[in-house]
N, C-alpha and C positions, 0 to 999 in steps of 0.2 A: 115900688121897689122892683127892679129888674129880677127876672127869674134865673138868669145865668150867674153862676158862681164867679167870684172875682178873687184875685190874689195880687198883693203888692210885694215886690221883691227888691231889696236893696242890693247893690253890688251885682247887678244882673247882666252886665255886658259880656262877661266871660266866666269861665270855670263853673263852679257849682251853681251860681245864680242863673247863668245862661241855660245850663242843662235842665235845671228845675223849671224855668220858664217854659221851655219847649215841652217838657213832660206834662206839665199841668195844662198847657194849651191843647195838647192832644186829648185831654180828658174834658175839654169843653170850657175851660176857664177863660174869662177875660183877664188878661195879664197886664199888670202895671210893672214895667221894667225901668229901673232908675239907677243911675251910675254917674261918676265923673267922666267916664270914657264914652264920649258921645259918638266916636267912630264905631266902637263896638256895638253901641245901641242901634246905630243905623244898619249895620249888617245883620243884627238880630231881627230888626223890623222887616228887612228884606226876606229873611228866612221864614218869618211868620206869614208873609205874603205868599210864599211858596206852598205853605200847607193850609192856607185859607183860614188862619186863626186871627183872633182879635188882640191887638196889643196897643198899649199907650206907653210912650217912652218919655223920659225927661232927665235933665241934669239934676243931680242930687249930691250934695256934700252932707253926709250923715252927721257930721259934727255940728252942723248949723241947725239948731232947733227950729228956727223960724222957717227955713227952707223946707225942712222935713214936714212941718205941719201944713205948709202951703201945697206941697206935692201930694201928700196923702189926701187932702181935701179936694184938690183938683181931680185926682184919679177917681175918687168915690163919686164925685158929681158926674164925670164922664162915663162911669161904668154903671150908672143907673141907681146910685144911692145905697149900695151895699159893699161891705168888705168882709168876705168870708175867711180869708187867710192873710196874715201879715207875716212875712218872712224876713227876719233881721239877719241877713247873710253877709253884708259888707264887713270886711275885716282885713287886717294885715298881719303878717308874721315876720318878726325880726329875731334871727337866731344868732347866738354867740355868747361869749362870757359877759355877764351882766355889767361888770365894771368897764369893759372895753367898748360898750355901746354908748354913744353920746346921750345925755339925759334928754335932750330934745326929741330924739327918736323914741325913747321910752314913752315920753309924754304923748307923742303922736299916736303910738300904738294904743295907749290907754284911751285917748280921745275917740278913736275910730271904733275900737272893740268894745268899749263899755259905754261911753257917752252916746255913741251912735245908736246903740241898742236902747238906751233910756229914751232918747229922742223919738225913735221909732215906736216904742211902746206907748209913750205919752200921746203922740199924734194919732195913733191908730185907735186908741181906746174908745172914744165916743162912737166911732163907726162900727167897731167890733161889738160893742154893747147893743147896738140897734140891729145887728144882723144875727139871726138865730143860729146856734151851734157853730159859732166862729172859733177860729184856732190861731194861735200865735206859734210860729216856729222860730226859735232862737238857735243860731249856730254856735254851739259850744265846741268841745274837743275832748278827746281822751286825755289831754293834758290837764283836765279838771279832776282826774282821779287822784293824782298826787303831783305836787310841784315838780316841774321838769328842769333838770340841769340844762343849761345852754338855751333854755326857753323860759327863764324865770318870769319875766314881765308878761310875755304872751300867756303863759300858763296861769298867772294871776288874773289876767283879764277874763280867762275862761272860767275860773272859779267864780268870778263876779256874775257871769252869764248863768252859771249853774244856780247860784243862790237866788238871783232875781226871777229865774224861771220857776223854781220851787215855790217861792213866796207868792208870786202873782197867780200861779195855778191855784193856790189856796184862796187868795183874796178875790179873784175874778170868777171863781166857780159860781158865786151868787148871781152873776150876770150871764151865765151860760157860756163863758169863754174858757176854752181849754188852752193851756200854755205848756209847750213841750220844748225839749232841747235835743239837738243831734250831737252825737259824740263820735266823730270819726278820728282815726289816726291820720297820718300824713296822706295827703291826696295829690295826685299827679296833676297839678295846675301850675300856672306861672308863679304862684306864691311860693312854691317849694323848689323852683328850678335850681337855685344856687344854695339851697339849704343842705348843710352837712353837719350832723351832730352825732353824738354817741348813739342815740336812739334810732336815727336813720340808718346807721350802720347795722344795728342789731335787728331792727324790724323791717327795714326797707320802706319804700314808698309804693304801696301796692294798690291803693284805692284810686278809682277814677271819679271824675266829677259826676258821671252818670250813676255810679254806685250810690253816691250820696243822694242824688236827685230821686232815684228809685225808692230809697228809704224815706225820704221826705214825703213822697206821695203816699206811702203806706202809713206814715205817722199822721198825716192830715186826715186820712180816711181809714182808720185801723179796723182790722177784723174784730169780731165780737169779743174774742178772748181778751185782746188788749184793751178794748173799751171797758170790759168788766173789771179788769185789773187797774184801770186808770193809769196806764204807763205814762210817765213824765219824761224820763230819759231814754234815748234811743241810741245805744252804741252801734256803730256802723262797721260791719266787717267782723270776721272771726277773731282777729287779734284784739280789737277793742272790746268785744264781748267777753273774751277770756280774762283780760286785764280788769275790766269792771267787775266781773263776778268774783274774781280772786280778791280784789281789794275789799269787796263787801264782806267777805267771810274770813279773811286772814287778819291776824293781829297787826298792829301798826308797825312793829319792828320788821315783820316779814314783808309788808308792802314797801317799806323804805328800802330794804335789802334788794328786792326785785328791781325797783326803779334805779337803785345805785348800780346794779350789774348791767341793766339795759343801757344806761347812760355811760358806762365805762368810767364812772367817777370814782 
């Protein structure tokens, strides 16, 4: 087995995935960057050449379980037989009133945001199990704190990510695999370019892709305090931390009221 740590990232051509790929490359990781956007992957590979880092890229539709398994296996073989970190980052966000969004678009969001994560987890497991102290990072969202108006389906997919993260962190502990979830609010990426909801008006879109990447790096290799606490969920940014803490300690009626006010519902 190779001595260099490795990471497989879905949705790596742009945004959070791209920023995370570059951040981990600078820490010496061999990076597997996979996406449908092959033009974006090509420019990412060129950027890696510029910093002298090692990258393996490839086409990946996360909703295709067979392709996911093939790409993960190919990467692990190319990277020396180990998988230290699996980052299930690929996702889409569709905003608007639930009944006005065509059901096919709802289904597409579910397929990418939930089935894509399941496919990634399933494909990565045997390699994570054989790599000591491996980690899974799932991209959740602050919308998993309470169901969000105008993001009902998206929010529901992130509740799924929250649940599967918690469950597998318990199940996979016996194999030495840690499973964590990132909880950002809105991030300044192409995914939010045309998004306008009550909560974007109330809270703004303040986080950058690099903000999330920085916190992913900290979650992958946490300081001793977080290791001892075995932190599973990582709210990103002050706003998400305040909302997550408030929801944990406030009664349900108050959490609902706060979310109603933020969404102008």
